[in-house]
KOLVO-793098 format. One line per 3 residues: number of its first residue (from 1); for each residue x, y, z of N, C-alpha, C. Coordinates in nm, 3 decimals. Each point is the difference from the previous one (the first is absolute). Layout:
<nodes>
NUM	X,Y,Z,X,Y,Z,X,Y,Z  ...;
</nodes>
This chain:
<nodes>
1	0.082,-0.119,0.000,-0.082,0.119,0.000,0.086,0.125,0.000  0.115,-0.005,0.063,0.096,0.111,-0.004,-0.051,0.127,0.064  0.052,0.114,-0.049,-0.036,0.129,0.058,-0.145,0.037,-0.025;
4	-0.058,-0.046,-0.110,-0.138,0.034,-0.029,-0.095,-0.051,0.107  0.032,-0.116,0.063,-0.084,-0.055,0.105,-0.003,0.089,0.122  0.113,0.063,0.033,0.006,0.087,0.116,-0.086,0.122,-0.018;
7	-0.012,0.049,-0.123,-0.080,0.120,-0.022,-0.149,-0.029,0.007  -0.038,-0.129,-0.012,-0.141,-0.036,0.004,-0.046,-0.042,0.140  0.085,0.009,0.098,-0.039,-0.039,0.135,-0.095,0.104,0.059;
10	-0.111,-0.048,0.052,-0.093,0.089,0.070,0.060,0.036,0.136  -0.056,0.100,0.062,0.051,0.038,0.133,-0.020,-0.116,0.099  -0.106,-0.077,-0.017,-0.023,-0.114,0.088,0.107,-0.107,-0.020;
13	0.039,-0.024,-0.125,0.105,-0.100,-0.025,0.135,0.049,0.050  0.026,0.130,-0.011,0.123,0.057,0.057,-0.001,-0.019,0.152  -0.117,0.024,0.062,-0.012,-0.016,0.145,0.028,-0.146,0.039;
16	-0.051,-0.093,-0.080,0.024,-0.142,0.026,0.148,-0.033,-0.008  0.068,0.046,-0.105,0.144,-0.024,-0.013,0.078,0.063,0.115  -0.039,0.119,0.039,0.066,0.068,0.111,-0.016,-0.080,0.129;
19	-0.120,-0.049,0.025,-0.026,-0.081,0.119,0.085,-0.126,-0.001  0.004,-0.067,-0.115,0.081,-0.121,-0.012,0.148,0.029,0.021  0.048,0.111,-0.052,0.140,0.037,0.018,0.032,0.028,0.146;
22	-0.093,0.064,0.069,0.023,0.034,0.141,-0.010,-0.121,0.092  -0.093,-0.092,-0.032,-0.028,-0.112,0.090,0.059,-0.132,-0.048  0.052,-0.003,-0.121,0.061,-0.121,-0.051,-0.096,-0.097,-0.065;
25	-0.119,-0.015,0.056,-0.100,-0.088,-0.058,-0.136,0.038,0.056  -0.104,-0.052,-0.064,-0.136,0.028,0.046,-0.094,-0.102,-0.062  -0.113,-0.018,0.064,-0.105,-0.085,-0.055,-0.099,0.089,-0.076;
28	-0.090,-0.064,-0.072,-0.104,0.075,-0.070,-0.084,0.080,0.099  -0.030,-0.058,0.115,-0.078,0.071,0.101,0.076,0.122,0.051  0.130,-0.013,0.022,0.080,0.116,0.044,-0.012,0.114,-0.100;
31	0.015,-0.033,-0.127,-0.007,0.103,-0.105,-0.139,0.061,-0.005  -0.103,-0.082,0.013,-0.137,0.051,-0.001,-0.022,0.099,0.113  0.050,-0.031,0.118,-0.016,0.090,0.114,0.079,0.129,-0.017;
34	0.124,-0.009,-0.047,0.084,0.118,-0.018,-0.058,0.093,-0.106  -0.055,-0.058,-0.106,-0.051,0.081,-0.111,-0.150,0.030,0.012  -0.063,-0.052,0.104,-0.143,0.022,0.024,-0.085,-0.043,-0.120;
37	0.028,-0.121,-0.048,-0.076,-0.058,-0.111,-0.042,-0.141,0.038  -0.084,-0.061,-0.084,-0.041,-0.138,0.025,0.117,-0.095,-0.025  -0.012,-0.120,0.052,0.104,-0.101,-0.024,0.010,-0.033,-0.149;
40	-0.113,0.003,-0.070,0.001,-0.029,-0.142,0.078,0.107,-0.077  -0.020,0.127,0.035,0.075,0.108,-0.066,0.148,-0.011,0.031  0.033,-0.030,0.126,0.141,-0.019,0.038,0.059,-0.116,-0.077;
43	-0.075,-0.109,-0.013,0.047,-0.116,-0.075,0.027,0.037,-0.145  -0.090,0.072,-0.063,0.019,0.041,-0.140,0.125,0.087,-0.016  0.019,0.093,0.094,0.119,0.085,-0.006,0.127,-0.083,0.015;
46	-0.002,-0.094,0.092,0.118,-0.083,0.023,0.029,-0.092,-0.119  -0.104,-0.051,-0.063,0.019,-0.080,-0.121,0.064,0.087,-0.108  -0.048,0.121,-0.017,0.055,0.092,-0.100,0.148,0.028,0.029;
49	0.031,0.028,0.127,0.139,0.028,0.038,0.088,-0.123,-0.020  -0.055,-0.119,0.028,0.075,-0.125,-0.020,0.026,-0.021,-0.149  -0.102,0.018,-0.083,0.017,-0.017,-0.144,0.095,0.103,-0.059;
52	0.008,0.118,0.062,0.093,0.104,-0.044,0.142,-0.028,0.048  0.017,-0.104,0.084,0.131,-0.035,0.051,0.046,0.087,0.115  -0.093,0.068,0.066,0.036,0.092,0.108,-0.011,-0.064,0.138;
55	-0.075,-0.108,0.011,-0.008,-0.073,0.127,0.012,-0.149,-0.030  0.044,-0.075,0.100,0.005,-0.145,-0.013,-0.100,-0.059,0.099  -0.054,-0.112,-0.038,-0.103,-0.065,0.080,0.051,-0.134,0.051;
58	-0.019,-0.023,0.129,0.041,-0.126,0.061,-0.122,-0.057,0.072  -0.043,-0.117,-0.045,-0.117,-0.063,0.061,0.043,-0.086,0.118  -0.084,0.000,0.102,0.028,-0.083,0.118,-0.088,-0.124,-0.005;
61	0.024,-0.090,0.091,-0.078,-0.123,0.009,-0.146,0.031,0.033  -0.024,0.107,0.073,-0.135,0.037,0.042,-0.077,0.072,-0.111  0.048,-0.005,-0.124,-0.063,0.061,-0.117,-0.009,0.152,0.008;
64	0.086,0.060,0.076,0.008,0.145,-0.002,0.127,0.039,-0.073  0.004,0.120,-0.050,0.117,0.044,-0.075,0.064,0.116,0.073  0.132,0.001,0.000,0.076,0.112,0.051,0.067,0.065,-0.119;
67	-0.010,0.131,-0.008,0.059,0.072,-0.113,0.110,0.091,0.049  0.104,0.011,-0.081,0.111,0.088,0.033,0.049,0.066,-0.128  0.062,0.117,0.012,0.046,0.069,-0.121,0.120,-0.070,-0.063;
70	0.004,0.000,-0.131,0.117,-0.051,-0.072,0.102,0.113,-0.007  0.118,-0.028,-0.053,0.100,0.104,-0.018,-0.057,0.112,-0.086  -0.071,-0.035,-0.106,-0.061,0.102,-0.086,-0.103,0.081,0.078;
73	-0.076,-0.064,0.085,-0.101,0.068,0.079,0.060,0.095,0.101  0.117,-0.033,0.053,0.065,0.087,0.099,0.072,0.115,-0.068  0.044,-0.017,-0.121,0.087,0.097,-0.066,-0.075,0.082,-0.103;
76	-0.110,0.057,0.037,-0.078,0.083,-0.090,0.016,0.149,0.030  0.102,0.034,0.079,0.027,0.141,0.028,-0.069,0.053,0.124  -0.078,-0.084,0.066,-0.070,0.047,0.119,0.057,-0.056,0.128;
79	0.100,-0.086,-0.014,0.066,-0.055,0.118,0.145,-0.028,-0.037  0.090,0.016,0.095,0.142,-0.026,-0.026,0.021,-0.148,-0.028  0.082,-0.029,-0.100,0.030,-0.139,-0.036,0.126,-0.046,0.069;
</nodes>
């Protein structure tokens, strides 16, 4: 996606990346609470960020996912790399 993907990030998706960078990882529920959106909206945003290569997803045995920023997600100019 390259630089063009960064310019298409909504403020909510920027907030999600910022939260992940600050906390290292988060669940869909964490993102929903931080962004004041439904879990479905948070899930859609996280899927978009994952497909853009900005976050990585790690599934646990309990069928929950933990998401964390990738190197590309951390190095978008809003946080020190």
